[in-house]
GUKOL-301279 format. One record per residue (C-alpha): chain; residue in one letter; residue number from 1; x, y, z. Coordinates in Angstrom, 3 decimals, m for minus. Last residue first. Example, Ala and Ser with C-alpha at 12.3 -4.5 7.8 and 13.67 -1.06 7.14 Angstrom:
2
A | s | 2 | 13.670 | m1.060 | 7.140 .
A | a | 1 | 12.300 | m4.500 | 7.800 .
% end
This chain:
179
A | r | 179 | m62.819 | m43.038 | 5.805 .
A | r | 178 | m65.500 | m41.683 | 3.466 .
A | r | 177 | m63.251 | m38.900 | 2.174 .
A | a | 176 | m60.685 | m41.536 | 1.108 .
A | e | 175 | m63.371 | m43.575 | m0.668 .
A | a | 174 | m64.532 | m40.473 | m2.579 .
A | k | 173 | m60.931 | m39.685 | m3.570 .
A | k | 172 | m60.403 | m43.271 | m4.768 .
A | v | 171 | m63.659 | m43.083 | m6.747 .
A | r | 170 | m62.494 | m39.866 | m8.468 .
A | e | 169 | m59.119 | m41.360 | m9.359 .
A | v | 168 | m60.617 | m44.580 | m10.725 .
A | l | 167 | m63.216 | m42.738 | m12.826 .
A | f | 166 | m60.700 | m40.286 | m14.280 .
A | d | 165 | m58.395 | m43.179 | m15.218 .
A | r | 164 | m61.303 | m45.083 | m16.818 .
A | v | 163 | m62.494 | m41.999 | m18.701 .
A | n | 162 | m59.173 | m41.274 | m20.403 .
A | d | 161 | m59.577 | m43.502 | m23.488 .
A | r | 160 | m63.098 | m42.203 | m24.135 .
A | d | 159 | m61.826 | m38.599 | m24.313 .
A | i | 158 | m63.517 | m36.530 | m21.642 .
A | d | 157 | m66.555 | m34.319 | m22.207 .
A | l | 156 | m68.007 | m35.319 | m18.832 .
A | s | 155 | m71.354 | m36.493 | m20.163 .
A | v | 154 | m69.954 | m37.795 | m23.447 .
A | s | 153 | m67.133 | m39.795 | m21.891 .
A | l | 152 | m69.378 | m40.817 | m19.020 .
A | e | 151 | m71.772 | m42.445 | m21.492 .
A | d | 150 | m69.082 | m44.507 | m23.178 .
A | c | 149 | m67.394 | m45.262 | m19.850 .
A | l | 148 | m70.569 | m46.782 | m18.423 .
A | l | 147 | m71.152 | m49.037 | m21.415 .
A | n | 146 | m67.500 | m50.065 | m21.531 .
A | e | 145 | m67.376 | m50.822 | m17.804 .
A | a | 144 | m70.598 | m52.820 | m17.876 .
A | l | 143 | m69.483 | m54.904 | m20.871 .
A | d | 142 | m65.977 | m55.478 | m19.549 .
A | f | 141 | m67.338 | m56.475 | m16.142 .
A | y | 140 | m69.957 | m58.736 | m17.721 .
A | k | 139 | m67.484 | m60.645 | m19.893 .
A | k | 138 | m64.828 | m60.887 | m17.182 .
A | d | 137 | m67.340 | m62.179 | m14.636 .
A | t | 136 | m68.668 | m64.758 | m17.093 .
A | a | 135 | m65.176 | m65.933 | m18.040 .
A | t | 134 | m64.352 | m66.403 | m14.359 .
A | i | 133 | m61.498 | m64.402 | m12.846 .
A | q | 132 | m58.516 | m66.534 | m11.925 .
A | r | 131 | m57.779 | m68.736 | m8.930 .
A | g | 130 | m55.061 | m68.657 | m6.268 .
A | a | 129 | m57.479 | m68.256 | m3.353 .
A | g | 128 | m56.631 | m64.578 | m2.990 .
A | t | 127 | m57.201 | m64.224 | m6.732 .
A | r | 126 | m60.671 | m65.740 | m6.325 .
A | r | 125 | m61.591 | m63.394 | m3.481 .
A | a | 124 | m60.272 | m60.334 | m5.362 .
A | t | 123 | m62.115 | m61.482 | m8.494 .
A | r | 122 | m65.384 | m61.830 | m6.581 .
A | e | 121 | m64.979 | m58.341 | m5.097 .
A | h | 120 | m64.234 | m56.700 | m8.468 .
A | v | 119 | m66.959 | m58.696 | m10.188 .
A | s | 118 | m69.491 | m57.601 | m7.614 .
A | k | 117 | m68.422 | m53.954 | m7.776 .
A | m | 116 | m68.636 | m53.896 | m11.583 .
A | i | 115 | m72.036 | m55.548 | m11.663 .
A | p | 114 | m73.313 | m53.320 | m8.845 .
A | v | 113 | m72.152 | m50.238 | m10.837 .
A | l | 112 | m73.975 | m51.079 | m14.070 .
A | d | 111 | m77.329 | m50.390 | m12.424 .
A | q | 110 | m76.403 | m46.718 | m11.963 .
A | p | 109 | m76.094 | m46.386 | m15.752 .
A | a | 108 | m79.734 | m47.359 | m16.307 .
A | f | 107 | m80.595 | m49.569 | m19.303 .
A | t | 106 | m82.770 | m51.641 | m16.931 .
A | k | 105 | m81.834 | m54.776 | m18.878 .
A | l | 104 | m78.191 | m54.621 | m17.788 .
A | c | 103 | m79.008 | m55.032 | m14.101 .
A | k | 102 | m81.280 | m57.995 | m14.804 .
A | d | 101 | m78.546 | m59.609 | m16.925 .
A | y | 100 | m76.021 | m59.313 | m14.077 .
A | e | 99 | m78.577 | m60.883 | m11.756 .
A | e | 98 | m79.079 | m63.756 | m14.218 .
A | k | 97 | m75.299 | m64.241 | m14.343 .
A | i | 96 | m75.249 | m64.464 | m10.544 .
A | r | 95 | m78.001 | m67.075 | m10.678 .
A | r | 94 | m76.043 | m69.132 | m13.212 .
A | e | 93 | m72.916 | m68.905 | m11.056 .
A | l | 92 | m74.927 | m70.177 | m8.074 .
A | l | 91 | m76.208 | m73.090 | m10.158 .
A | t | 90 | m72.668 | m73.977 | m11.205 .
A | p | 89 | m71.403 | m73.757 | m7.618 .
A | t | 88 | m73.996 | m76.374 | m6.664 .
A | n | 87 | m77.029 | m76.432 | m4.380 .
A | a | 86 | m78.331 | m73.020 | m5.362 .
A | g | 85 | m81.579 | m73.312 | m3.417 .
A | p | 84 | m80.602 | m70.585 | m1.007 .
A | k | 83 | m77.388 | m69.039 | m2.408 .
A | l | 82 | m78.798 | m66.030 | m4.279 .
A | a | 81 | m79.387 | m63.883 | m1.180 .
A | e | 80 | m75.791 | m64.540 | m0.110 .
A | e | 79 | m74.540 | m63.286 | m3.464 .
A | d | 78 | m75.991 | m59.815 | m2.862 .
A | i | 77 | m75.022 | m57.850 | m5.990 .
A | p | 76 | m72.523 | m55.195 | m5.004 .
A | e | 75 | m73.566 | m52.207 | m2.920 .
A | a | 74 | m72.730 | m48.636 | m3.830 .
A | d | 73 | m70.966 | m46.484 | m1.247 .
A | a | 72 | m67.729 | m45.881 | m3.200 .
A | i | 71 | m69.703 | m45.755 | m6.466 .
A | s | 70 | m71.810 | m42.799 | m5.331 .
A | d | 69 | m69.160 | m40.243 | m6.326 .
A | i | 68 | m69.148 | m41.620 | m9.868 .
A | l | 67 | m72.928 | m41.310 | m10.091 .
A | a | 66 | m72.859 | m37.757 | m8.719 .
A | l | 65 | m70.185 | m36.826 | m11.266 .
A | a | 64 | m72.299 | m38.229 | m14.108 .
A | e | 63 | m75.471 | m36.524 | m12.876 .
A | k | 62 | m73.693 | m33.135 | m12.704 .
A | r | 61 | m72.169 | m33.602 | m16.164 .
A | s | 60 | m75.621 | m34.403 | m17.541 .
A | m | 59 | m76.475 | m38.009 | m18.280 .
A | a | 58 | m77.359 | m38.888 | m21.864 .
A | p | 57 | m80.988 | m38.263 | m22.763 .
A | r | 56 | m83.203 | m41.338 | m22.764 .
A | l | 55 | m84.296 | m44.095 | m25.126 .
A | t | 54 | m85.122 | m47.536 | m23.744 .
A | p | 53 | m85.715 | m46.223 | m20.212 .
A | p | 52 | m87.411 | m44.041 | m21.219 .
A | e | 51 | m89.426 | m43.686 | m24.404 .
A | a | 50 | m88.627 | m44.304 | m28.049 .
A | e | 49 | m91.364 | m46.773 | m29.012 .
A | d | 48 | m93.718 | m44.153 | m30.510 .
A | a | 47 | m90.781 | m42.542 | m32.315 .
A | a | 46 | m89.869 | m45.805 | m34.041 .
A | v | 45 | m86.128 | m46.284 | m33.747 .
A | f | 44 | m83.728 | m46.442 | m36.666 .
A | l | 43 | m80.174 | m47.227 | m35.635 .
A | k | 42 | m77.014 | m46.435 | m37.533 .
A | l | 41 | m73.724 | m48.084 | m36.634 .
A | s | 40 | m70.936 | m46.789 | m38.893 .
A | n | 39 | m68.237 | m46.948 | m36.256 .
A | e | 38 | m69.420 | m47.877 | m32.796 .
A | f | 37 | m68.515 | m45.201 | m30.283 .
A | l | 36 | m70.824 | m42.358 | m31.290 .
A | a | 35 | m73.767 | m44.429 | m32.507 .
A | h | 34 | m75.767 | m42.592 | m35.165 .
A | l | 33 | m79.497 | m42.434 | m34.497 .
A | e | 32 | m82.237 | m41.967 | m37.072 .
A | f | 31 | m85.470 | m41.355 | m35.212 .
A | y | 30 | m88.583 | m42.773 | m36.826 .
A | d | 29 | m92.089 | m41.500 | m37.570 .
A | k | 28 | m94.611 | m44.168 | m38.453 .
A | g | 27 | m96.575 | m44.496 | m41.719 .
A | e | 26 | m95.453 | m48.078 | m42.308 .
A | f | 25 | m91.862 | m46.896 | m42.398 .
A | y | 24 | m90.507 | m43.364 | m42.644 .
A | a | 23 | m93.722 | m41.434 | m42.018 .
A | e | 22 | m91.544 | m38.571 | m40.764 .
A | r | 21 | m87.839 | m39.318 | m40.407 .
A | v | 20 | m86.347 | m37.375 | m37.489 .
A | a | 19 | m82.670 | m36.941 | m38.141 .
A | a | 18 | m79.133 | m37.496 | m36.876 .
A | v | 17 | m79.925 | m37.986 | m33.194 .
A | e | 16 | m76.477 | m38.570 | m31.746 .
A | c | 15 | m75.918 | m41.872 | m30.058 .
A | v | 14 | m74.612 | m43.569 | m26.928 .
A | h | 13 | m75.657 | m47.198 | m27.343 .
A | h | 12 | m76.787 | m49.198 | m24.328 .
A | r | 11 | m80.561 | m49.166 | m24.848 .
A | y | 10 | m80.690 | m45.950 | m26.838 .
A | v | 9 | m78.672 | m43.330 | m24.997 .
A | v | 8 | m79.133 | m39.827 | m26.297 .
A | i | 7 | m77.078 | m36.904 | m27.584 .
A | d | 6 | m79.294 | m34.326 | m29.279 .
A | g | 5 | m78.167 | m33.035 | m32.693 .
A | p | 4 | m81.500 | m33.682 | m34.386 .
A | s | 3 | m84.302 | m33.300 | m31.857 .
A | v | 2 | m85.684 | m35.492 | m29.107 .
A | m | 1 | m89.205 | m35.436 | m27.756 .
% end
């Protein structure tokens, strides 16, 4: 059970529990959540529907650092496994998008990492071939990065604007230790 003042993640919104509203609507108790990074967004979530993974506590500092340290060894989405039956590049792109959507629907921060790694690798390949990032890859990378950075900002008590730099530096150090 959450209490007012708790920091939680509801779907992909990092929120503070503002209040518990008893018998608020149709006799059900509701949590009033205020999004921390989306100005004036208030969410009302039925208490009986507020269970993991939909509503969960924000990561602890220890969990956040462990997640960042695991990024160097994390696997991207397996494009080769998506190719059988994808007879055209368009069909393959559709399957990749579906994989991105599957990762997002778990509401788990560790499932954002394969999206980011996949887009990074795909973009490097495309750039090497003289092409640009696809609109789908850009959309999903930005979404995954923003969602992850929002939660890491709270978990690590770092200003939202500085999370990306912290993340990059920590991943580089983890990659260097791995070598």
